[in-house]
C-alpha positions, 0 to 999 in steps of 0.5 A: 455325718448323717446317715444316707437312708432311703425308705422304700414302701414294700408292703405288697406281694406278687400274688396280690399286686402282680406287676407292681410287686415286680417293680419293688423286686427289681428295684431291690435287686438293682439297689442291692447291686450298687457297691459304690455309695454310702446309702442304706435302703430300708424296705418297709415290710410286713409279716409277708414281705421277707418270704418273697423279697428278702433274697433280692435285697443286697448288703446295703439294705434291710427290711423294716417292720413298722408298728403293728397298729398303723401297719394293720390299718394301712393294709386293711384300707387297701384290701377291704375299705369297709372293714378299714372304716370300722372304728373311724369317725362316721364322716371319714367312713362316708368319704372312703379310705384316706391317705393316712399320716406316717406312723413315724417309722421313716422319721425315726429311721432318719430317712432323707427320702421316702420312695413309694414304688406303687400307687399307695402311700402315706403323708410325710414331710420327708421328700417323697418319690411317688409312682402313680404308674398309670391313670387307667381309671380316667381312660377306662372308667367302665372297669371301675366303680364310682367309689373306686374312681373317687378313691384313686383320684384321692390317693393319686392326687394327694400323693402326687401333690405331696411328692417332690418327684413323680416317677413314671415309666414312659413319656406317654404316662408323663404327659398324661399325669402332668395334664390330669393333675396339672403338675409342673413338668419338672416334677414328673420324671421318666425313669425306665423300668426293666424286666423282672426276670433279670433277677430270676434264675435261668432254668435248666433243660431238666427244669423245662422238661419237669414243668412240661410234665407237671402242667401238661403243657401242649408242645407249642403254645402262645403265652400271656402272663397277666392277672385276669383284670378286665383291662388285660383283655384275656377275652380278646386273646380268646376271641382271636384264637377262636377266629383262627380256628374258625376261619383259618383252621389254625389251632393256637393253644393259649396258656394264661399265667398269673393270679385269677380275679373274679373276671377269670370266670367270664373268660372261661365262659367265653371260651366255652361259648366260642368252642375253644375251651380245649385251647385255653389253659389257666395255670395260675400264679407261678414261681419265678422259675416256673415263669422263666420256664414258660417263657422259654417253652412258648412259641410266642407271647401275646400281650392284648392289654387295653392299657399299660404304662409299661408291659413287663411281659414284653420286656421279659419275652424279649429277654427270654428270646420269645417273639411278641405280638402286642397291643398298639395302645398307650405306651406300648408302641414306644416300648416295643418299637420294631421288636414286636408285631402290633395290633388294635386290641379291640379288633379281633381279626387284626390280633388274630393276623398278628398271632398267625404271622408269628405262629407260622413264620419261623423267619419272622420269629427269629428276626423279632427275637434278635430285635427284642434282644437289642431293644431290651438290652437298654433296660436293666435294674442296675441302671434304673437303680443308679438313676433313682439313686441320683434322684435320692441324692438330689432330693435329700440334698446329698452330694452328687457325683459326676455320674449322677449329674449325667444320669439326671440330664439324660433324655428319656429312652422311652 
């Protein structure tokens, strides 16, 4: 009998790819927990992959390293397009990075399906599942250069058209992707994701205390874990705490975790200009255990993002028992429901009011924590993995179980 093999693109890292890497990690953990199927999951990696992903892959999976020549071009095309063009024909260089053809690894492995859980991939005749995640470059073009927008359109459009299934995290993104790329609705499927910290260790009291000492954290703080991309709107959070200090005399320390882009310098300079540099702390990219500690030590989590397909910090805060104030844009109201305070991310006073309400009202915080627990309980990586497994079987023509048929027929919960 032909092996039931699924190849999953995993050439990302948490430091460089943030939330997208968490999708890969969560998917690996969820698929690894499935014990009732014949599938084998091959994670396409590189020399960086085992260090962060290997411990989350179950006995039904393993990391596969594709050939070095093609792997090197694939990585360079994402990290530095100019260097990637070297040695290619001049016309290709003028057009920018192209969607490369498969290096033959997935075909040689006998894969029935190839899953691209992030925005880049390669051309293959094997059925694919592709995640564009969101079309931020369409809605917030000011955050992208003309060449970046062109390259995203090329990659996203090519891979969406190739895909047997386009996977999105919410109904909002489904409508957006269908409209922009003119895709038939049946090819775009909502598959809910889940909080990445489901796969992370729960910290002990000693570990919480140790992190407080090591990072010299304030006794109470608002946490925002996100890489400093402009659309994440760290500037808005800084302006909100400055407003609270200036107009209300309320001191709300902000702790930002996550990798720092060049935009971090702009955030730091804005904090200085507003006189709140003493309230703003960048702790950089942290380990999974440290992130778990930060959630449990925070008084509130604030998510001021101007664009999200789905916010891992919202779910992670719910799971860790921290109340949330978040933006009312894109899919966030659908995700948060009644378990968070919502605000317009472009209105400083509105964001400040939401943060202040949570900061000063322990009854409200406790109520939102209870609602958050109930909301996030609907989302687990094992359930997400079962839904994807049903789609793998459907697309590859493998036999479906009754459970598979039921999962495929269920309406989306987000």
